[in-house]
PDB file of N, H, CA, C and O in Angstrom:
ATOM      1  N   UNK A   1      97.635 -32.411-148.351  1.00  0.00           N
ATOM      2  CA  UNK A   1      97.053 -31.083-148.267  1.00  0.00           C
ATOM      3  C   UNK A   1      96.492 -30.842-146.872  1.00  0.00           C
ATOM      4  O   UNK A   1      96.039 -31.766-146.197  1.00  0.00           O
ATOM      5  N   UNK A   2      96.533 -29.623-146.472  1.00  0.00           N
ATOM      6  H   UNK A   2      96.901 -28.873-147.021  1.00  0.00           H
ATOM      7  CA  UNK A   2      96.022 -29.233-145.171  1.00  0.00           C
ATOM      8  C   UNK A   2      94.770 -28.379-145.371  1.00  0.00           C
ATOM      9  O   UNK A   2      94.784 -27.172-145.129  1.00  0.00           O
ATOM     10  N   UNK A   3      93.682 -29.025-145.818  1.00  0.00           N
ATOM     11  H   UNK A   3      93.670 -30.006-146.014  1.00  0.00           H
ATOM     12  CA  UNK A   3      92.447 -28.305-146.087  1.00  0.00           C
ATOM     13  C   UNK A   3      91.736 -27.961-144.787  1.00  0.00           C
ATOM     14  O   UNK A   3      91.684 -28.764-143.856  1.00  0.00           O
ATOM     15  N   UNK A   4      91.201 -26.774-144.744  1.00  0.00           N
ATOM     16  H   UNK A   4      91.243 -26.122-145.500  1.00  0.00           H
ATOM     17  CA  UNK A   4      90.413 -26.290-143.613  1.00  0.00           C
ATOM     18  C   UNK A   4      91.135 -26.469-142.271  1.00  0.00           C
ATOM     19  O   UNK A   4      90.599 -27.124-141.377  1.00  0.00           O
ATOM     20  N   UNK A   5      92.316 -25.913-142.113  1.00  0.00           N
ATOM     21  H   UNK A   5      92.752 -25.381-142.839  1.00  0.00           H
ATOM     22  CA  UNK A   5      93.073 -26.095-140.874  1.00  0.00           C
ATOM     23  C   UNK A   5      92.375 -25.501-139.650  1.00  0.00           C
ATOM     24  O   UNK A   5      92.601 -25.956-138.529  1.00  0.00           O
ATOM     25  N   UNK A   6      91.537 -24.498-139.855  1.00  0.00           N
ATOM     26  H   UNK A   6      91.353 -24.129-140.766  1.00  0.00           H
ATOM     27  CA  UNK A   6      90.866 -23.899-138.703  1.00  0.00           C
ATOM     28  C   UNK A   6      89.882 -24.867-138.054  1.00  0.00           C
ATOM     29  O   UNK A   6      89.671 -24.816-136.843  1.00  0.00           O
ATOM     30  N   UNK A   7      89.279 -25.745-138.848  1.00  0.00           N
ATOM     31  H   UNK A   7      89.450 -25.786-139.833  1.00  0.00           H
ATOM     32  CA  UNK A   7      88.394 -26.748-138.261  1.00  0.00           C
ATOM     33  C   UNK A   7      89.169 -27.670-137.328  1.00  0.00           C
ATOM     34  O   UNK A   7      88.658 -28.061-136.279  1.00  0.00           O
ATOM     35  N   UNK A   8      90.380 -28.014-137.693  1.00  0.00           N
ATOM     36  H   UNK A   8      90.795 -27.696-138.546  1.00  0.00           H
ATOM     37  CA  UNK A   8      91.211 -28.848-136.828  1.00  0.00           C
ATOM     38  C   UNK A   8      91.424 -28.157-135.484  1.00  0.00           C
ATOM     39  O   UNK A   8      91.364 -28.796-134.433  1.00  0.00           O
ATOM     40  N   UNK A   9      91.674 -26.850-135.525  1.00  0.00           N
ATOM     41  H   UNK A   9      91.723 -26.331-136.379  1.00  0.00           H
ATOM     42  CA  UNK A   9      91.860 -26.095-134.284  1.00  0.00           C
ATOM     43  C   UNK A   9      90.580 -26.027-133.461  1.00  0.00           C
ATOM     44  O   UNK A   9      90.611 -26.181-132.240  1.00  0.00           O
ATOM     45  N   UNK A  10      89.460 -25.796-134.128  1.00  0.00           N
ATOM     46  H   UNK A  10      89.435 -25.671-135.120  1.00  0.00           H
ATOM     47  CA  UNK A  10      88.177 -25.736-133.420  1.00  0.00           C
ATOM     48  C   UNK A  10      87.886 -27.072-132.758  1.00  0.00           C
ATOM     49  O   UNK A  10      87.503 -27.109-131.589  1.00  0.00           O
ATOM     50  N   UNK A  11      88.061 -28.163-133.480  1.00  0.00           N
ATOM     51  H   UNK A  11      88.372 -28.132-134.430  1.00  0.00           H
ATOM     52  CA  UNK A  11      87.770 -29.489-132.926  1.00  0.00           C
ATOM     53  C   UNK A  11      88.762 -29.888-131.838  1.00  0.00           C
ATOM     54  O   UNK A  11      88.442 -30.721-130.990  1.00  0.00           O
ATOM     55  N   UNK A  12      89.952 -29.312-131.849  1.00  0.00           N
ATOM     56  H   UNK A  12      90.213 -28.636-132.538  1.00  0.00           H
ATOM     57  CA  UNK A  12      90.897 -29.562-130.778  1.00  0.00           C
ATOM     58  C   UNK A  12      90.411 -28.888-129.489  1.00  0.00           C
ATOM     59  O   UNK A  12      90.520 -29.454-128.401  1.00  0.00           O
ATOM     60  N   UNK A  13      89.878 -27.683-129.627  1.00  0.00           N
ATOM     61  H   UNK A  13      89.789 -27.223-130.511  1.00  0.00           H
ATOM     62  CA  UNK A  13      89.369 -26.937-128.473  1.00  0.00           C
ATOM     63  C   UNK A  13      88.055 -27.537-127.975  1.00  0.00           C
ATOM     64  O   UNK A  13      87.875 -27.741-126.775  1.00  0.00           O
ATOM     65  N   UNK A  14      87.145 -27.815-128.897  1.00  0.00           N
ATOM     66  H   UNK A  14      87.291 -27.649-129.872  1.00  0.00           H
ATOM     67  CA  UNK A  14      85.829 -28.365-128.541  1.00  0.00           C
ATOM     68  C   UNK A  14      85.512 -29.511-129.491  1.00  0.00           C
ATOM     69  O   UNK A  14      85.164 -29.273-130.647  1.00  0.00           O
ATOM     70  N   UNK A  15      85.627 -30.748-129.023  1.00  0.00           N
ATOM     71  H   UNK A  15      85.911 -30.941-128.084  1.00  0.00           H
ATOM     72  CA  UNK A  15      85.291 -31.873-129.892  1.00  0.00           C
ATOM     73  C   UNK A  15      83.825 -31.816-130.314  1.00  0.00           C
ATOM     74  O   UNK A  15      82.997 -31.252-129.598  1.00  0.00           O
ATOM     75  N   UNK A  16      83.499 -32.391-131.466  1.00  0.00           N
ATOM     76  H   UNK A  16      84.171 -32.849-132.048  1.00  0.00           H
ATOM     77  CA  UNK A  16      82.101 -32.420-131.906  1.00  0.00           C
ATOM     78  C   UNK A  16      81.211 -33.094-130.859  1.00  0.00           C
ATOM     79  O   UNK A  16      81.637 -34.012-130.157  1.00  0.00           O
ATOM     80  N   UNK A  17      79.978 -32.620-130.774  1.00  0.00           N
ATOM     81  H   UNK A  17      79.633 -31.875-131.344  1.00  0.00           H
ATOM     82  CA  UNK A  17      79.013 -33.156-129.826  1.00  0.00           C
ATOM     83  C   UNK A  17      77.874 -33.788-130.622  1.00  0.00           C
ATOM     84  O   UNK A  17      77.347 -33.168-131.545  1.00  0.00           O
ATOM     85  N   UNK A  18      77.499 -34.987-130.280  1.00  0.00           N
ATOM     86  H   UNK A  18      77.927 -35.491-129.530  1.00  0.00           H
ATOM     87  CA  UNK A  18      76.384 -35.647-130.957  1.00  0.00           C
ATOM     88  C   UNK A  18      75.075 -35.104-130.413  1.00  0.00           C
ATOM     89  O   UNK A  18      74.886 -35.013-129.200  1.00  0.00           O
ATOM     90  N   UNK A  19      74.188 -34.749-131.302  1.00  0.00           N
ATOM     91  H   UNK A  19      74.342 -34.822-132.288  1.00  0.00           H
ATOM     92  CA  UNK A  19      72.884 -34.220-130.896  1.00  0.00           C
ATOM     93  C   UNK A  19      71.778 -35.147-131.379  1.00  0.00           C
ATOM     94  O   UNK A  19      72.002 -36.015-132.222  1.00  0.00           O
ATOM     95  N   UNK A  20      70.596 -34.954-130.840  1.00  0.00           N
ATOM     96  H   UNK A  20      70.414 -34.249-130.155  1.00  0.00           H
ATOM     97  CA  UNK A  20      69.419 -35.708-131.285  1.00  0.00           C
ATOM     98  C   UNK A  20      68.325 -34.704-131.615  1.00  0.00           C
ATOM     99  O   UNK A  20      68.341 -33.572-131.132  1.00  0.00           O
ATOM    100  N   UNK A  21      67.388 -35.121-132.431  1.00  0.00           N
ATOM    101  H   UNK A  21      67.375 -36.041-132.824  1.00  0.00           H
ATOM    102  CA  UNK A  21      66.287 -34.237-132.789  1.00  0.00           C
ATOM    103  C   UNK A  21      64.972 -34.838-132.314  1.00  0.00           C
ATOM    104  O   UNK A  21      64.936 -35.929-131.745  1.00  0.00           O
ATOM    105  N   UNK A  22      63.908 -34.113-132.556  1.00  0.00           N
ATOM    106  H   UNK A  22      63.936 -33.226-133.019  1.00  0.00           H
ATOM    107  CA  UNK A  22      62.577 -34.568-132.160  1.00  0.00           C
ATOM    108  C   UNK A  22      62.169 -35.793-132.977  1.00  0.00           C
ATOM    109  O   UNK A  22      62.704 -36.035-134.059  1.00  0.00           O
ATOM    110  N   UNK A  23      61.227 -36.554-132.453  1.00  0.00           N
ATOM    111  H   UNK A  23      60.792 -36.357-131.574  1.00  0.00           H
ATOM    112  CA  UNK A  23      60.742 -37.750-133.147  1.00  0.00           C
ATOM    113  C   UNK A  23      59.580 -37.462-134.086  1.00  0.00           C
ATOM    114  O   UNK A  23      59.365 -38.216-135.035  1.00  0.00           O
ATOM    115  N   UNK A  24      58.831 -36.399-133.850  1.00  0.00           N
ATOM    116  H   UNK A  24      59.006 -35.787-133.079  1.00  0.00           H
ATOM    117  CA  UNK A  24      57.695 -36.054-134.697  1.00  0.00           C
ATOM    118  C   UNK A  24      58.147 -35.142-135.828  1.00  0.00           C
ATOM    119  O   UNK A  24      58.896 -34.190-135.608  1.00  0.00           O
ATOM    120  N   UNK A  25      57.685 -35.440-137.045  1.00  0.00           N
ATOM    121  H   UNK A  25      57.076 -36.213-137.224  1.00  0.00           H
ATOM    122  CA  UNK A  25      58.099 -34.666-138.219  1.00  0.00           C
ATOM    123  C   UNK A  25      57.778 -33.182-138.059  1.00  0.00           C
ATOM    124  O   UNK A  25      58.601 -32.333-138.401  1.00  0.00           O
ATOM    125  N   UNK A  26      56.580 -32.858-137.539  1.00  0.00           N
ATOM    126  H   UNK A  26      55.912 -33.548-137.262  1.00  0.00           H
ATOM    127  CA  UNK A  26      56.188 -31.453-137.428  1.00  0.00           C
ATOM    128  C   UNK A  26      57.090 -30.671-136.474  1.00  0.00           C
ATOM    129  O   UNK A  26      57.145 -29.444-136.543  1.00  0.00           O
ATOM    130  N   UNK A  27      57.794 -31.371-135.587  1.00  0.00           N
ATOM    131  H   UNK A  27      57.749 -32.368-135.531  1.00  0.00           H
ATOM    132  CA  UNK A  27      58.687 -30.697-134.639  1.00  0.00           C
ATOM    133  C   UNK A  27      60.101 -30.526-135.177  1.00  0.00           C
ATOM    134  O   UNK A  27      60.979 -30.034-134.468  1.00  0.00           O
ATOM    135  N   UNK A  28      60.329 -30.931-136.429  1.00  0.00           N
ATOM    136  H   UNK A  28      59.616 -31.331-137.004  1.00  0.00           H
ATOM    137  CA  UNK A  28      61.638 -30.740-137.055  1.00  0.00           C
ATOM    138  C   UNK A  28      61.736 -29.389-137.758  1.00  0.00           C
ATOM    139  O   UNK A  28      62.715 -29.109-138.450  1.00  0.00           O
ATOM    140  N   UNK A  29      60.729 -28.568-137.577  1.00  0.00           N
ATOM    141  H   UNK A  29      59.934 -28.795-137.015  1.00  0.00           H
ATOM    142  CA  UNK A  29      60.705 -27.210-138.119  1.00  0.00           C
ATOM    143  C   UNK A  29      61.990 -26.485-137.689  1.00  0.00           C
ATOM    144  O   UNK A  29      62.346 -26.527-136.511  1.00  0.00           O
ATOM    145  N   UNK A  30      62.687 -25.824-138.613  1.00  0.00           N
ATOM    146  H   UNK A  30      62.398 -25.790-139.570  1.00  0.00           H
ATOM    147  CA  UNK A  30      63.941 -25.146-138.253  1.00  0.00           C
ATOM    148  C   UNK A  30      63.810 -24.161-137.101  1.00  0.00           C
ATOM    149  O   UNK A  30      64.729 -24.028-136.293  1.00  0.00           O
ATOM    150  N   UNK A  31      62.667 -23.462-137.017  1.00  0.00           N
ATOM    151  H   UNK A  31      61.921 -23.570-137.673  1.00  0.00           H
ATOM    152  CA  UNK A  31      62.498 -22.501-135.921  1.00  0.00           C
ATOM    153  C   UNK A  31      62.455 -23.211-134.577  1.00  0.00           C
ATOM    154  O   UNK A  31      62.946 -22.686-133.577  1.00  0.00           O
ATOM    155  N   UNK A  32      61.868 -24.410-134.550  1.00  0.00           N
ATOM    156  H   UNK A  32      61.469 -24.836-135.363  1.00  0.00           H
ATOM    157  CA  UNK A  32      61.817 -25.186-133.306  1.00  0.00           C
ATOM    158  C   UNK A  32      63.205 -25.726-132.982  1.00  0.00           C
ATOM    159  O   UNK A  32      63.637 -25.682-131.830  1.00  0.00           O
ATOM    160  N   UNK A  33      63.902 -26.232-133.991  1.00  0.00           N
ATOM    161  H   UNK A  33      63.551 -26.268-134.927  1.00  0.00           H
ATOM    162  CA  UNK A  33      65.229 -26.797-133.768  1.00  0.00           C
ATOM    163  C   UNK A  33      66.218 -25.728-133.331  1.00  0.00           C
ATOM    164  O   UNK A  33      67.119 -26.015-132.542  1.00  0.00           O
ATOM    165  N   UNK A  34      66.072 -24.489-133.830  1.00  0.00           N
ATOM    166  H   UNK A  34      65.340 -24.256-134.471  1.00  0.00           H
ATOM    167  CA  UNK A  34      66.960 -23.429-133.387  1.00  0.00           C
ATOM    168  C   UNK A  34      66.831 -23.238-131.877  1.00  0.00           C
ATOM    169  O   UNK A  34      67.835 -23.060-131.188  1.00  0.00           O
ATOM    170  N   UNK A  35      65.616 -23.273-131.364  1.00  0.00           N
ATOM    171  H   UNK A  35      64.800 -23.417-131.924  1.00  0.00           H
ATOM    172  CA  UNK A  35      65.427 -23.110-129.929  1.00  0.00           C
ATOM    173  C   UNK A  35      66.007 -24.285-129.155  1.00  0.00           C
ATOM    174  O   UNK A  35      66.490 -24.109-128.036  1.00  0.00           O
ATOM    175  N   UNK A  36      65.966 -25.472-129.731  1.00  0.00           N
ATOM    176  H   UNK A  36      65.573 -25.615-130.639  1.00  0.00           H
ATOM    177  CA  UNK A  36      66.592 -26.629-129.081  1.00  0.00           C
ATOM    178  C   UNK A  36      68.085 -26.375-128.946  1.00  0.00           C
ATOM    179  O   UNK A  36      68.668 -26.636-127.893  1.00  0.00           O
ATOM    180  N   UNK A  37      68.701 -25.872-129.994  1.00  0.00           N
ATOM    181  H   UNK A  37      68.227 -25.660-130.849  1.00  0.00           H
ATOM    182  CA  UNK A  37      70.139 -25.580-129.968  1.00  0.00           C
ATOM    183  C   UNK A  37      70.425 -24.411-129.025  1.00  0.00           C
ATOM    184  O   UNK A  37      71.350 -24.468-128.215  1.00  0.00           O
ATOM    185  N   UNK A  38      69.631 -23.365-129.138  1.00  0.00           N
ATOM    186  H   UNK A  38      68.880 -23.318-129.796  1.00  0.00           H
ATOM    187  CA  UNK A  38      69.869 -22.140-128.369  1.00  0.00           C
ATOM    188  C   UNK A  38      69.641 -22.328-126.871  1.00  0.00           C
ATOM    189  O   UNK A  38      70.398 -21.796-126.059  1.00  0.00           O
ATOM    190  N   UNK A  39      68.608 -23.077-126.502  1.00  0.00           N
ATOM    191  H   UNK A  39      67.993 -23.509-127.162  1.00  0.00           H
ATOM    192  CA  UNK A  39      68.263 -23.221-125.089  1.00  0.00           C
ATOM    193  C   UNK A  39      68.748 -24.519-124.465  1.00  0.00           C
ATOM    194  O   UNK A  39      68.879 -24.614-123.245  1.00  0.00           O
ATOM    195  N   UNK A  40      69.018 -25.528-125.304  1.00  0.00           N
ATOM    196  H   UNK A  40      68.912 -25.451-126.296  1.00  0.00           H
ATOM    197  CA  UNK A  40      69.381 -26.844-124.772  1.00  0.00           C
ATOM    198  C   UNK A  40      68.170 -27.615-124.274  1.00  0.00           C
ATOM    199  O   UNK A  40      68.315 -28.639-123.606  1.00  0.00           O
ATOM    200  N   UNK A  41      66.968 -27.126-124.598  1.00  0.00           N
ATOM    201  H   UNK A  41      66.850 -26.294-125.140  1.00  0.00           H
ATOM    202  CA  UNK A  41      65.739 -27.784-124.165  1.00  0.00           C
ATOM    203  C   UNK A  41      65.021 -28.350-125.378  1.00  0.00           C
ATOM    204  O   UNK A  41      65.037 -27.743-126.449  1.00  0.00           O
ATOM    205  N   UNK A  42      64.385 -29.521-125.218  1.00  0.00           N
ATOM    206  H   UNK A  42      64.372 -30.014-124.348  1.00  0.00           H
ATOM    207  CA  UNK A  42      63.619 -30.059-126.328  1.00  0.00           C
ATOM    208  C   UNK A  42      62.265 -29.361-126.394  1.00  0.00           C
ATOM    209  O   UNK A  42      61.949 -28.534-125.538  1.00  0.00           O
ATOM    210  N   UNK A  43      61.463 -29.693-127.410  1.00  0.00           N
ATOM    211  H   UNK A  43      61.719 -30.364-128.105  1.00  0.00           H
ATOM    212  CA  UNK A  43      60.197 -28.999-127.599  1.00  0.00           C
ATOM    213  C   UNK A  43      59.295 -29.104-126.369  1.00  0.00           C
ATOM    214  O   UNK A  43      58.663 -28.121-125.983  1.00  0.00           O
ATOM    215  N   UNK A  44      59.229 -30.270-125.759  1.00  0.00           N
ATOM    216  H   UNK A  44      59.742 -31.069-126.073  1.00  0.00           H
ATOM    217  CA  UNK A  44      58.374 -30.445-124.587  1.00  0.00           C
ATOM    218  C   UNK A  44      58.807 -29.554-123.426  1.00  0.00           C
ATOM    219  O   UNK A  44      58.006 -29.258-122.540  1.00  0.00           O
ATOM    220  N   UNK A  45      60.058 -29.130-123.426  1.00  0.00           N
ATOM    221  H   UNK A  45      60.709 -29.370-124.146  1.00  0.00           H
ATOM    222  CA  UNK A  45      60.549 -28.244-122.370  1.00  0.00           C
ATOM    223  C   UNK A  45      60.371 -26.765-122.721  1.00  0.00           C
ATOM    224  O   UNK A  45      60.015 -25.965-121.856  1.00  0.00           O
ATOM    225  N   UNK A  46      60.613 -26.395-123.982  1.00  0.00           N
ATOM    226  H   UNK A  46      60.902 -27.045-124.685  1.00  0.00           H
ATOM    227  CA  UNK A  46      60.506 -24.972-124.325  1.00  0.00           C
ATOM    228  C   UNK A  46      59.132 -24.584-124.868  1.00  0.00           C
ATOM    229  O   UNK A  46      58.758 -23.415-124.764  1.00  0.00           O
ATOM    230  N   UNK A  47      58.371 -25.506-125.436  1.00  0.00           N
ATOM    231  H   UNK A  47      58.675 -26.455-125.520  1.00  0.00           H
ATOM    232  CA  UNK A  47      56.985 -25.284-125.897  1.00  0.00           C
ATOM    233  C   UNK A  47      56.825 -24.126-126.880  1.00  0.00           C
ATOM    234  O   UNK A  47      55.766 -23.499-126.910  1.00  0.00           O
ATOM    235  N   UNK A  48      57.831 -23.827-127.674  1.00  0.00           N
ATOM    236  H   UNK A  48      58.692 -24.337-127.650  1.00  0.00           H
ATOM    237  CA  UNK A  48      57.736 -22.744-128.651  1.00  0.00           C
ATOM    238  C   UNK A  48      57.588 -23.362-130.035  1.00  0.00           C
ATOM    239  O   UNK A  48      58.532 -23.952-130.561  1.00  0.00           O
ATOM    240  N   UNK A  49      56.395 -23.223-130.626  1.00  0.00           N
ATOM    241  H   UNK A  49      55.629 -22.743-130.198  1.00  0.00           H
ATOM    242  CA  UNK A  49      56.152 -23.767-131.956  1.00  0.00           C
ATOM    243  C   UNK A  49      56.356 -22.698-133.026  1.00  0.00           C
ATOM    244  O   UNK A  49      56.825 -22.998-134.123  1.00  0.00           O
ATOM    245  N   UNK A  50      56.006 -21.461-132.711  1.00  0.00           N
ATOM    246  H   UNK A  50      55.624 -21.217-131.820  1.00  0.00           H
ATOM    247  CA  UNK A  50      56.220 -20.331-133.610  1.00  0.00           C
ATOM    248  C   UNK A  50      57.122 -19.331-132.892  1.00  0.00           C
ATOM    249  O   UNK A  50      57.057 -19.192-131.671  1.00  0.00           O
ATOM    250  N   UNK A  51      57.957 -18.642-133.650  1.00  0.00           N
ATOM    251  H   UNK A  51      58.010 -18.755-134.642  1.00  0.00           H
ATOM    252  CA  UNK A  51      58.918 -17.732-133.029  1.00  0.00           C
ATOM    253  C   UNK A  51      58.234 -16.669-132.167  1.00  0.00           C
ATOM    254  O   UNK A  51      58.806 -16.238-131.166  1.00  0.00           O
ATOM    255  N   UNK A  52      57.042 -16.244-132.526  1.00  0.00           N
ATOM    256  H   UNK A  52      56.577 -16.594-133.339  1.00  0.00           H
ATOM    257  CA  UNK A  52      56.330 -15.257-131.734  1.00  0.00           C
ATOM    258  C   UNK A  52      55.928 -15.778-130.363  1.00  0.00           C
ATOM    259  O   UNK A  52      55.635 -14.992-129.462  1.00  0.00           O
ATOM    260  N   UNK A  53      55.911 -17.102-130.197  1.00  0.00           N
ATOM    261  H   UNK A  53      56.149 -17.740-130.929  1.00  0.00           H
ATOM    262  CA  UNK A  53      55.520 -17.693-128.917  1.00  0.00           C
ATOM    263  C   UNK A  53      56.530 -17.405-127.808  1.00  0.00           C
ATOM    264  O   UNK A  53      56.209 -17.537-126.628  1.00  0.00           O
ATOM    265  N   UNK A  54      57.726 -17.020-128.174  1.00  0.00           N
ATOM    266  H   UNK A  54      57.988 -16.913-129.133  1.00  0.00           H
ATOM    267  CA  UNK A  54      58.771 -16.797-127.175  1.00  0.00           C
ATOM    268  C   UNK A  54      58.629 -15.429-126.490  1.00  0.00           C
ATOM    269  O   UNK A  54      59.203 -15.205-125.425  1.00  0.00           O
ATOM    270  N   UNK A  55      57.871 -14.528-127.096  1.00  0.00           N
ATOM    271  H   UNK A  55      57.404 -14.711-127.962  1.00  0.00           H
ATOM    272  CA  UNK A  55      57.769 -13.156-126.587  1.00  0.00           C
ATOM    273  C   UNK A  55      57.291 -13.108-125.144  1.00  0.00           C
ATOM    274  O   UNK A  55      57.860 -12.379-124.331  1.00  0.00           O
ATOM    275  N   UNK A  56      56.260 -13.868-124.812  1.00  0.00           N
ATOM    276  H   UNK A  56      55.797 -14.460-125.472  1.00  0.00           H
ATOM    277  CA  UNK A  56      55.704 -13.824-123.462  1.00  0.00           C
ATOM    278  C   UNK A  56      56.264 -14.912-122.550  1.00  0.00           C
ATOM    279  O   UNK A  56      55.787 -15.088-121.429  1.00  0.00           O
ATOM    280  N   UNK A  57      57.265 -15.636-123.020  1.00  0.00           N
ATOM    281  H   UNK A  57      57.653 -15.494-123.931  1.00  0.00           H
ATOM    282  CA  UNK A  57      57.858 -16.709-122.224  1.00  0.00           C
ATOM    283  C   UNK A  57      59.027 -16.142-121.418  1.00  0.00           C
ATOM    284  O   UNK A  57      60.100 -15.885-121.962  1.00  0.00           O
ATOM    285  N   UNK A  58      58.810 -15.953-120.138  1.00  0.00           N
ATOM    286  H   UNK A  58      57.938 -16.161-119.695  1.00  0.00           H
ATOM    287  CA  UNK A  58      59.839 -15.345-119.286  1.00  0.00           C
ATOM    288  C   UNK A  58      60.944 -16.322-118.906  1.00  0.00           C
ATOM    289  O   UNK A  58      61.961 -15.914-118.344  1.00  0.00           O
ATOM    290  N   UNK A  59      60.761 -17.609-119.205  1.00  0.00           N
ATOM    291  H   UNK A  59      59.935 -17.940-119.661  1.00  0.00           H
ATOM    292  CA  UNK A  59      61.771 -18.612-118.844  1.00  0.00           C
ATOM    293  C   UNK A  59      62.826 -18.801-119.919  1.00  0.00           C
ATOM    294  O   UNK A  59      63.822 -19.487-119.692  1.00  0.00           O
ATOM    295  N   UNK A  60      62.619 -18.192-121.106  1.00  0.00           N
ATOM    296  H   UNK A  60      61.810 -17.635-121.290  1.00  0.00           H
ATOM    297  CA  UNK A  60      63.564 -18.325-122.206  1.00  0.00           C
ATOM    298  C   UNK A  60      64.138 -16.966-122.555  1.00  0.00           C
ATOM    299  O   UNK A  60      63.396 -15.994-122.699  1.00  0.00           O
ATOM    300  N   UNK A  61      65.442 -16.892-122.690  1.00  0.00           N
ATOM    301  H   UNK A  61      66.044 -17.682-122.573  1.00  0.00           H
ATOM    302  CA  UNK A  61      66.061 -15.630-123.088  1.00  0.00           C
ATOM    303  C   UNK A  61      66.085 -15.534-124.614  1.00  0.00           C
ATOM    304  O   UNK A  61      66.007 -16.547-125.310  1.00  0.00           O
ATOM    305  N   UNK A  62      66.192 -14.318-125.118  1.00  0.00           N
ATOM    306  H   UNK A  62      66.255 -13.495-124.552  1.00  0.00           H
ATOM    307  CA  UNK A  62      66.206 -14.099-126.550  1.00  0.00           C
ATOM    308  C   UNK A  62      67.494 -13.396-126.965  1.00  0.00           C
ATOM    309  O   UNK A  62      68.083 -12.648-126.186  1.00  0.00           O
ATOM    310  N   UNK A  63      67.920 -13.642-128.187  1.00  0.00           N
ATOM    311  H   UNK A  63      67.441 -14.250-128.820  1.00  0.00           H
ATOM    312  CA  UNK A  63      69.051 -12.936-128.773  1.00  0.00           C
ATOM    313  C   UNK A  63      68.521 -11.983-129.818  1.00  0.00           C
ATOM    314  O   UNK A  63      67.680 -12.361-130.633  1.00  0.00           O
ATOM    315  N   UNK A  64      68.994 -10.766-129.809  1.00  0.00           N
ATOM    316  H   UNK A  64      69.678 -10.459-129.148  1.00  0.00           H
ATOM    317  CA  UNK A  64      68.570  -9.797-130.814  1.00  0.00           C
ATOM    318  C   UNK A  64      69.772  -9.363-131.601  1.00  0.00           C
ATOM    319  O   UNK A  64      69.651  -8.542-132.510  1.00  0.00           O
TER     320      UNK A  64
END
């Protein structure tokens, strides 16, 4: 069977990338991890604990 053939195409174009997460449990909050994925910066670099914290941060771009 050829299940999920589109995944084969996606992985051919871009192989999977191994990621790491924060070491502290409180920093595994999904809102924090989204910023890690979105910005490529860990918590110590982006310093956003709550989503509202990004509003006044001119170093991080936002998606609307």
